[in-house]
N, C-alpha and C positions, 0 to 999 in steps of 0.2 A: 751119643752120650744122653743120658735125662737126669735131672737132678730134681730133688724133693725138699722141701724143708721139713724138718721133724719135728713137730709143737710137742710141748709139754704143759698140759693142762693152760692150753693156746698162749703160749710163750715159747720164740723159737729158743730151740735149746741146739740145733746145728744141724747138717744137710747130709742128707744120702745120694749117693751118683752112682751110677749106671754105667759104666764105662764103654766101648763103642766095642772093646771083645768081651763083652759079659760079665767082667771083674766088678768089683763097687768096693765104694771107698763111704766112711762116713766120719766125719768131724764136727766136735762140737766148737760150737760157735763161742768167739773169744770172750765176751758178757756173759754167757752161760759158767764158762769156768772162773772165772774172774770172782764170781759171787759163791760164795763158802756156802750159802745157805741152800742152794741150788743143788738136786739130787743128779747122781746118772740117772741117763733111762732105763738103763739092763745093766744088773752085775756082770754081765761076759762084754759089755762096752763100759767101764769104768772112767772116770773124768778124766781128761790127761791131754796137754795137746798133740800128742800127735794126732795122726790118722789112721785110720783102722782098715787093713785093705783084706779082700776077701776075693778066693773066684766063684765064691757063688754067695746069695743071698744072705746076711749073717743070718742065726739061728731067732733071734730073738725079731728081729722083720718077717721070717719064714711063717713063723712059729703067730701071728697076725693074721693068716690067712686062712678064706673060708675053704672048707675040703668037701669031699664028694660029692652028690648033689648040689648043695649050695655054692661050689666051684662052679659045678657044668654050667648051671643059671648064671651066672653072673658074667661066665665068661662070653656064653653065647648072645645076651642080653647086649653086650658090648664089644663084638665080636675080637674076643680077646684069642688067641692062643692060650691051650691051659698050661703049656708051657713056661707062657710070661710070667713069671713074676712079680715083675717090677709093676708091670703093666697093672696087675690085681691087685697089688699092694695100693697102687695108687687113686682104683678107681674105689676100691672098699675100705682104705683107712683113712681119707679124705672126711670121714663125717662115721661113720655104719662101723663103728669097733666098740671093743669094750678098753676100759683102762683110760690111762690120762694122753695117751699118742696118739696125735694125728701125725699122716703124712700128706703134703700139700704138693702137687706138684708146681717147679717152678718153669715157668714159658721161657 
């Protein structure tokens, strides 16, 4: 199992988990939900107490990944499998991404 904190404008909004079977769970932090001024991180992941489950990486996070030759270079330099989308997300979305979201690996 691998876990990551999801930051929105450098504030912890929730947690993304990749389970051993390859499925994913996203859950908002309780303090994020209780603050009405805090937005949802995505229209496809509205603020809710419920956990979101998916057999594959949520499209919102998948769309943050590099593509084409950029993906190949990042994977080669970081020794990542081309199909390790979560590993690629952890590598690239911790600092080198467009927008308010950062993905920080939880050790």
